C-alpha positions in Angstrom: -0.2 0.0 0.0 2.7 2.3 0.6 4.6 1.9 -2.5 1.6 1.3 -4.9 -0.7 3.7 -6.2 -4.5 3.9 -4.6 -5.6 2.5 -8.0 -3.2 -0.2 -8.4 -4.6 -3.8 -7.7 -1.7 -4.4 -5.2 -2.8 -1.5 -3.2 -6.5 -2.3 -3.5 -5.9 -6.1 -2.2 -3.8 -4.8 0.6 -6.3 -2.5 1.7 -9.3 -4.7 1.8 -7.1 -7.6 3.6 -6.2 -4.7 6.4 -10.1 -4.0 6.7 -11.0 -7.7 6.9 -8.0 -8.2 9.6 -9.0 -5.2 11.7 -12.6 -6.5 11.3 -11.6 -9.8 12.5 -9.6 -8.6 15.3 -12.2 -6.3 16.7 -14.1 -9.4 16.8 -11.5 -11.5 18.7 -10.3 -8.7 20.9 -12.6 -9.2 23.8 -11.9 -12.7 23.9 -8.2 -11.9 23.9 -8.6 -9.5 26.9 -10.6 -12.1 28.7 -8.0 -14.7 28.2 -5.3 -12.3 29.5 -7.4 -11.8 32.5 -7.9 -15.5 32.9 -4.2 -15.9 32.8 -3.7 -13.2 35.3 -6.1 -14.5 37.7 -4.6 -17.8 37.5 -1.0 -16.7 38.0 -2.1 -14.9 41.4 -4.0 -17.8 42.2 -1.1 -20.3 41.5 1.4 -17.6 43.6 -1.3 -17.5 46.6 -1.4 -21.1 46.9 2.5 -21.5 46.5 2.5 -18.8 49.2 -0.1 -20.6 51.5 1.9 -23.8 51.1 5.0 -22.1 52.2 3.2 -20.5 55.3 1.8 -24.0 56.0 5.5 -25.5 55.6 6.9 -22.9 58.0 4.0 -23.7 60.4 4.5 -27.3 60.5 8.3 -26.4 61.2 7.6 -24.1 63.7 5.1 -26.7 65.5 7.7 -29.5 65.2 10.4 -27.2 66.7 8.3 -26.3 69.6 7.4 -29.9 70.3 11.3 -30.6 70.2 11.9 -27.6 72.6 9.1 -28.5 74.8 10.6 -32.0 75.1 14.3 -30.4 75.8 12.6 -28.4 78.7 10.8 -31.4 80.1 14.4 -33.3 80.0 16.2 -30.5 81.6 13.8 -30.3 84.5 14.1 -33.7 84.9 17.9 -33.2 84.8 17.7 -30.1 87.1 15.6 -32.2 89.7 17.7 -35.3 89.5 21.2 -33.1 90.4 19.3 -31.3 92.9 18.0 -34.6 94.8 21.9 -35.5 94.6 22.8 -32.4 96.4 23.2 -32.2 100.3 20.1 -30.9 102.1 20.6 -27.0 102.9 21.2 -26.5 106.8 19.2 -24.3 109.0 22.2 -21.6 108.9 22.1 -21.7 105.3 18.4 -21.0 104.8 18.9 -18.2 107.5 21.5 -16.6 105.7 19.6 -17.0 102.3 16.7 -15.3 103.8 18.6 -12.1 105.0 20.3 -12.0 101.2 16.9 -12.0 100.0 16.3 -8.5 101.5 19.3 -7.1 99.6 17.8 -8.0 96.2 16.3 -5.1 93.7 12.4 -5.0 93.5 13.0 -6.7 90.0 15.1 -9.4 91.3 13.0 -10.0 94.4 10.1 -10.5 92.0 11.8 -13.3 90.4 12.8 -14.8 93.3 9.3 -14.9 94.6 8.3 -16.4 91.1 10.9 -19.0 91.9 9.1 -20.2 94.6 5.8 -20.2 93.2 7.0 -22.4 90.3 7.4 -25.1 92.7 4.7 -23.9 94.7 1.5 -23.6 93.1 -0.2 -22.0 96.2 2.2 -19.8 97.0 1.1 -16.1 96.1 4.0 -14.2 94.8 2.3 -11.1 94.1 0.1 -10.6 97.1 0.6 -7.5 99.2 2.2 -9.3 102.3 4.2 -12.4 101.4 5.0 -14.9 103.8 8.1 -17.0 103.1 8.6 -20.1 105.3 12.0 -21.5 104.4 11.5 -24.9 106.1 8.3 -25.3 103.8 10.4 -24.9 100.5 11.6 -27.9 98.8 15.6 -28.5 98.4 15.1 -27.7 94.6 13.6 -24.5 95.3 16.0 -23.6 98.0 19.1 -24.4 95.8 17.4 -22.7 92.8 17.0 -19.5 95.1 20.7 -19.5 96.6 22.0 -19.6 92.8 19.6 -16.7 92.0 20.2 -14.7 94.6 24.2 -15.2 94.4 24.2 -14.2 90.8 21.7 -11.4 91.3 24.0 -9.8 94.1 27.2 -10.5 92.0 25.4 -8.4 89.3 24.5 -5.5 91.4 28.1 -5.3 92.4 27.1 -6.4 96.1 28.8 -8.8 98.6 27.4 -12.5 98.0 29.5 -13.8 100.7 26.6 -14.5 103.0 24.7 -16.4 100.7 27.7 -19.0 100.4 28.0 -19.3 104.3 30.6 -17.1 104.9 30.0 -14.7 107.6 30.8 -10.9 106.9 30.4 -7.7 109.3 27.9 -6.4 106.4 25.6 -9.3 106.6 25.9 -9.3 110.7 24.9 -5.8 110.4 21.9 -6.3 107.9 20.7 -9.3 109.8 20.5 -7.4 113.0 18.5 -4.6 111.7 16.4 -6.6 110.0 15.6 -8.5 113.5 15.2 -5.3 115.4 13.0 -3.7 112.8 10.5 -6.3 111.4 10.9 -8.9 114.6 12.6 -11.7 112.8 10.8 -10.8 109.4 12.4 -10.1 106.3 11.1 -6.8 104.8 11.4 -6.0 100.8 13.6 -3.5 99.6 11.9 -0.1 100.3 12.6 0.8 96.2 10.1 -2.1 95.8 7.3 -0.3 98.0 7.7 2.9 96.0 7.9 1.3 92.5 5.1 -1.0 92.9 3.1 1.1 95.4 2.5 -1.9 97.8 4.3 -3.3 100.8 5.6 -6.9 101.0 6.6 -8.6 103.9 8.7 -12.0 103.8 8.7 -13.6 107.4 11.3 -16.0 107.9 10.6 -19.2 109.9 14.3 -20.2 110.4 14.6 -16.6 111.7 12.1 -16.9 114.5 13.2 -20.5 115.1 16.8 -19.4 115.8 15.8 -16.3 117.9 13.8 -18.4 120.2 16.6 -21.0 120.7 19.0 -18.0 121.2 16.3 -16.6 124.1 16.0 -19.9 125.6 
C-alpha cells in the first residue's frame, strides 16, 4: 500500500485485507482480553497457593520445633531435679542466711525470686501485698534455685554475696541485726519495691524466728 498507487490492484487488495483483518481483530479482541484476565487470575491464584503452602510448611516446622523444645525443657527439668536430689540438704543456718540475702535484692530480682518459689509451689501467692515465706516449707529444689539466683543477682548488683555462700561478714551481721530489730525476725522487701510497685511486701522467715527463740532460751 505504501509503495503502490491507490488505484493499483496490489494497493486495493492490501487495503481490503487490512480492513478484513481489523474487522476480525475487533471480534477477537474481547476474547483476547478475557484470556489475559484469566491468565492473570490463574497466576495470582498459583502464587497465592504457593505462598499458603510455604506458610503451612513454616507452621509445621515451627510446631515441630516447638514440640522438640518442649521435650528438651522437660528433660532439662528432670535433669535439674535429679541433680538437686543428689545435692546435700541445706542447713538451718544456710536457710537463715539465704533469707537475709533476699532482703538485699532489687525490686525486680525480688519479684523473680518470689516467682521461683511459686514455680514449685502453686499455692504460693508471689504477687500478694504481704508475702509469708517459710524457708522450711520449701523444697530442696526451690532452696538451691533461690541460692544460685540470689548469689548471681547480688554479684550483678556489685554487692557482697559472701553471706549466701555461708561466709560470715560484718555487712551480713549488721543487716541481719537491723532486720531482726525492725521487723521482729521478719524479712521485709526493699524500700524501692514499695515505691515502685506502690505496695508493701513482708517476707517472714521461719528460720530466723526459730533461731531467735532458741537463742533466747
